[in-house]
FIBAGU-122998 format. One line per field, with one value per atom (N, C-alpha, C): residue number from 1; residue in one letter; atom name; x negated, y, z negated. Coordinates in steps of 0.1 Angstrom, whole numbers. Last residue first. Layout:
<rs>
k = (NUM	...) $
r = (A	...) $
a = (CA	...) $
c1 = (X	...) $
c2 = (Y	...) $
c3 = (Z	...) $
</rs>
This chain:
<rs>
k = (116	116	116	115	115	115	114	114	114	113	113	113	112	112	112	111	111	111	110	110	110	109	109	109	108	108	108	107	107	107	106	106	106	105	105	105	104	104	104	103	103	103	102	102	102	101	101	101	100	100	100	99	99	99	98	98	98	97	97	97	96	96	96	95	95	95	94	94	94	93	93	93	92	92	92	91	91	91	90	90	90	89	89	89	88	88	88	87	87	87	86	86	86	85	85	85	84	84	84	83	83	83	82	82	82	81	81	81	80	80	80	79	79	79	78	78	78	77	77	77	76	76	76	75	75	75	74	74	74	73	73	73	72	72	72	71	71	71	70	70	70	69	69	69	68	68	68	67	67	67	66	66	66	65	65	65	64	64	64	63	63	63	62	62	62	61	61	61	60	60	60	59	59	59	58	58	58	57	57	57	56	56	56	55	55	55	54	54	54	53	53	53	52	52	52	51	51	51	50	50	50	49	49	49	48	48	48	47	47	47	46	46	46	45	45	45	44	44	44	43	43	43	42	42	42	41	41	41	40	40	40	39	39	39	38	38	38	37	37	37	36	36	36	35	35	35	34	34	34	33	33	33	32	32	32	31	31	31	30	30	30	29	29	29	28	28	28	27	27	27	26	26	26	25	25	25	24	24	24	23	23	23	22	22	22	21	21	21	20	20	20	19	19	19	18	18	18	17	17	17	16	16	16	15	15	15	14	14	14	13	13	13	12	12	12	11	11	11	10	10	10	9	9	9	8	8	8	7	7	7	6	6	6	5	5	5	4	4	4	3	3	3	2	2	2	1	1	1) $
r = (E	E	E	G	G	G	H	H	H	L	L	L	W	W	W	A	A	A	K	K	K	K	K	K	Q	Q	Q	L	L	L	L	L	L	Q	Q	Q	D	D	D	E	E	E	T	T	T	E	E	E	V	V	V	H	H	H	N	N	N	D	D	D	D	D	D	P	P	P	V	V	V	C	C	C	C	C	C	D	D	D	V	V	V	P	P	P	C	C	C	V	V	V	S	S	S	A	A	A	C	C	C	Q	Q	Q	P	P	P	E	E	E	D	D	D	H	H	H	F	F	F	G	G	G	K	K	K	C	C	C	E	E	E	T	T	T	C	C	C	K	K	K	D	D	D	P	P	P	V	V	V	I	I	I	Y	Y	Y	Y	Y	Y	F	F	F	E	E	E	D	D	D	S	S	S	I	I	I	P	P	P	E	E	E	N	N	N	E	E	E	A	A	A	D	D	D	A	A	A	D	D	D	V	V	V	E	E	E	A	A	A	G	G	G	G	G	G	P	P	P	T	T	T	T	T	T	V	V	V	T	T	T	G	G	G	S	S	S	L	L	L	A	A	A	T	T	T	E	E	E	D	D	D	S	S	S	Y	Y	Y	S	S	S	W	W	W	E	E	E	Q	Q	Q	D	D	D	P	P	P	E	E	E	Y	Y	Y	I	I	I	A	A	A	N	N	N	N	N	N	P	P	P	C	C	C	E	E	E	S	S	S	I	I	I	C	C	C	A	A	A	D	D	D	C	C	C	N	N	N	I	I	I	C	C	C	E	E	E	D	D	D	T	T	T	I	I	I	I	I	I	I	I	I	A	A	A	M	M	M) $
a = (N	CA	C	N	CA	C	N	CA	C	N	CA	C	N	CA	C	N	CA	C	N	CA	C	N	CA	C	N	CA	C	N	CA	C	N	CA	C	N	CA	C	N	CA	C	N	CA	C	N	CA	C	N	CA	C	N	CA	C	N	CA	C	N	CA	C	N	CA	C	N	CA	C	N	CA	C	N	CA	C	N	CA	C	N	CA	C	N	CA	C	N	CA	C	N	CA	C	N	CA	C	N	CA	C	N	CA	C	N	CA	C	N	CA	C	N	CA	C	N	CA	C	N	CA	C	N	CA	C	N	CA	C	N	CA	C	N	CA	C	N	CA	C	N	CA	C	N	CA	C	N	CA	C	N	CA	C	N	CA	C	N	CA	C	N	CA	C	N	CA	C	N	CA	C	N	CA	C	N	CA	C	N	CA	C	N	CA	C	N	CA	C	N	CA	C	N	CA	C	N	CA	C	N	CA	C	N	CA	C	N	CA	C	N	CA	C	N	CA	C	N	CA	C	N	CA	C	N	CA	C	N	CA	C	N	CA	C	N	CA	C	N	CA	C	N	CA	C	N	CA	C	N	CA	C	N	CA	C	N	CA	C	N	CA	C	N	CA	C	N	CA	C	N	CA	C	N	CA	C	N	CA	C	N	CA	C	N	CA	C	N	CA	C	N	CA	C	N	CA	C	N	CA	C	N	CA	C	N	CA	C	N	CA	C	N	CA	C	N	CA	C	N	CA	C	N	CA	C	N	CA	C	N	CA	C	N	CA	C	N	CA	C	N	CA	C	N	CA	C	N	CA	C	N	CA	C	N	CA	C	N	CA	C	N	CA	C	N	CA	C	N	CA	C	N	CA	C	N	CA	C	N	CA	C	N	CA	C	N	CA	C	N	CA	C	N	CA	C	N	CA	C	N	CA	C) $
c1 = (68	73	68	64	53	57	85	83	72	86	86	81	88	77	75	113	101	88	129	129	116	125	120	120	136	122	117	163	156	141	167	168	161	164	155	155	186	173	162	208	205	191	197	203	200	203	194	202	204	211	201	203	194	201	224	211	200	245	246	232	245	238	237	274	264	258	274	281	270	283	272	278	304	296	284	325	324	315	325	331	330	312	326	333	294	296	310	290	291	294	289	299	300	269	283	293	247	250	264	248	251	254	260	251	256	267	271	261	256	264	268	220	234	243	195	197	211	196	186	187	204	203	192	207	207	207	202	216	217	176	179	193	156	169	171	132	132	145	136	126	125	155	159	149	159	148	152	187	181	171	193	191	185	213	205	204	212	218	209	194	207	214	172	169	182	162	173	168	139	148	159	107	121	129	76	86	100	57	64	74	26	39	45	11	13	26	9	8	10	10	21	21	4	-2	9	12	15	7	17	8	11	46	38	29	62	49	40	84	86	73	75	81	83	44	58	64	13	21	35	-6	3	9	-30	-25	-18	-18	-28	-22	8	-2	-12	39	31	20	58	45	35	75	74	61	78	85	86	65	74	82	53	48	56	63	66	63	75	65	69	88	90	77	98	90	91	130	120	112	153	140	128	175	173	159	162	169	166	165	157	166	164	172	164	149	150	158	142	139	139	153	142	136	177	166	153	196	189	177	208	214	205	198	194	199	211	197	192	239	233	218	246	250	243	240	229	233	256	259	248	258	246	248	279	281	269	281	275	276	288	299	294	269	269	280	261	266	266	235	243	248	234	230	240	218	229	224	208	205	218	222	218	216) $
c2 = (429	415	406	456	447	433	474	469	458	481	492	486	456	465	475	447	439	448	466	465	458	460	473	473	435	437	450	443	434	435	458	464	456	438	449	456	421	416	427	438	434	429	464	451	448	499	488	475	532	519	508	562	552	538	578	580	570	572	567	569	565	574	568	562	556	566	585	578	572	603	593	583	617	623	614	614	605	611	628	635	627	613	617	624	583	597	602	557	566	581	544	539	549	556	558	554	547	561	564	519	525	540	500	512	518	467	479	490	447	443	455	451	452	449	442	447	446	435	428	432	467	453	446	494	486	471	506	504	495	513	499	496	541	536	522	550	544	538	563	552	545	583	571	560	598	595	582	618	604	603	647	640	627	674	662	655	706	695	683	725	729	719	717	726	731	685	695	704	672	670	681	686	682	681	672	683	678	650	654	665	642	649	654	610	624	629	584	593	608	570	568	578	581	581	581	558	570	569	545	546	559	527	540	539	504	504	517	501	505	507	495	484	488	514	513	500	509	508	505	531	520	520	545	544	531	548	549	549	527	536	536	512	517	527	503	497	502	532	520	514	558	546	534	573	576	564	567	560	563	583	569	562	614	606	591	648	634	626	680	672	657	694	686	679	707	714	707	689	699	705	657	669	679	625	636	648	590	602	613	567	573	586	548	562	569	523	526	540	521	513	515	548	543	534	559	546	540	583	572	559	598	597	585	602	592	589	623	610	599	650	641	627	670	665	656	684	684	680	681	691	692	675	672	684	680	681	679	675	688	691	640	651	664	618	626	638	586	600	607	554	562	577	533	541	549	502	515	523) $
c3 = (-1285	-1286	-1275	-1288	-1288	-1290	-1285	-1299	-1299	-1258	-1269	-1282	-1246	-1243	-1254	-1255	-1259	-1257	-1243	-1258	-1262	-1216	-1222	-1237	-1215	-1212	-1218	-1220	-1229	-1227	-1196	-1209	-1220	-1177	-1177	-1190	-1184	-1184	-1185	-1178	-1192	-1194	-1155	-1158	-1173	-1152	-1155	-1158	-1141	-1141	-1142	-1144	-1150	-1152	-1136	-1130	-1134	-1152	-1139	-1131	-1184	-1176	-1162	-1206	-1196	-1187	-1234	-1223	-1214	-1260	-1256	-1246	-1269	-1258	-1254	-1288	-1276	-1265	-1311	-1300	-1287	-1331	-1334	-1322	-1326	-1321	-1323	-1331	-1343	-1338	-1307	-1317	-1329	-1293	-1288	-1299	-1308	-1307	-1303	-1304	-1317	-1317	-1278	-1281	-1294	-1290	-1283	-1287	-1305	-1294	-1285	-1312	-1315	-1303	-1303	-1317	-1321	-1277	-1286	-1300	-1267	-1264	-1272	-1270	-1282	-1279	-1246	-1250	-1262	-1247	-1242	-1244	-1241	-1244	-1238	-1232	-1245	-1249	-1208	-1208	-1222	-1215	-1208	-1208	-1245	-1235	-1228	-1252	-1252	-1241	-1273	-1260	-1262	-1286	-1288	-1274	-1269	-1276	-1277	-1259	-1264	-1272	-1246	-1257	-1263	-1234	-1236	-1247	-1232	-1221	-1222	-1241	-1245	-1232	-1229	-1230	-1233	-1250	-1237	-1239	-1263	-1266	-1252	-1261	-1256	-1259	-1267	-1278	-1274	-1243	-1253	-1264	-1213	-1226	-1236	-1186	-1194	-1207	-1154	-1165	-1173	-1142	-1143	-1155	-1140	-1134	-1135	-1155	-1141	-1133	-1180	-1173	-1158	-1181	-1184	-1176	-1196	-1183	-1186	-1216	-1214	-1201	-1237	-1223	-1221	-1271	-1260	-1246	-1281	-1284	-1273	-1293	-1282	-1287	-1310	-1311	-1301	-1323	-1315	-1317	-1335	-1340	-1331	-1307	-1319	-1323	-1283	-1295	-1308	-1264	-1263	-1276	-1277	-1272	-1272	-1275	-1277	-1272	-1289	-1281	-1284	-1292	-1299	-1288	-1282	-1282	-1289	-1303	-1292	-1293	-1314	-1316	-1304	-1297	-1303	-1304	-1294	-1296	-1303	-1296	-1283	-1283	-1315	-1317	-1304	-1313	-1304	-1306	-1327	-1331	-1323	-1338	-1326	-1331	-1360	-1355	-1344	-1366	-1375	-1370	-1345	-1346	-1354	-1346	-1337	-1340	-1361	-1365	-1358	-1355	-1358	-1363	-1344	-1358	-1364	-1320	-1328	-1342	-1304	-1314	-1324	-1269	-1282	-1292	-1244	-1254	-1268	-1226	-1232	-1242	-1234	-1226	-1233	-1235	-1244	-1235	-1220	-1220	-1229	-1219	-1224	-1223	-1191	-1203	-1207	-1181	-1179	-1192) $
</rs>
């Protein structure tokens, strides 16, 4: 499943540089699928939706850092554990029960994001 940042976040930004998928954004920052990935133009997500990878999307949070679930792979294929959770000083990076995925699905998402 994806990781979510709770409202206990202190906006320290320790997590941002740790994310291999560039799935973590600052509060009130727009995001796109193409940010630091191999995606560009119209693409089909692993879930089957067609999206414009270059389009700027509305921020998920305007109060604290947030993770884009469609870009989060729990660091599968890169690390043994989610790096955001390992560096967070207040333990606010936790599993997102609304985005449950198998390890195979997470690895497929990684391959999709990075053109593997």
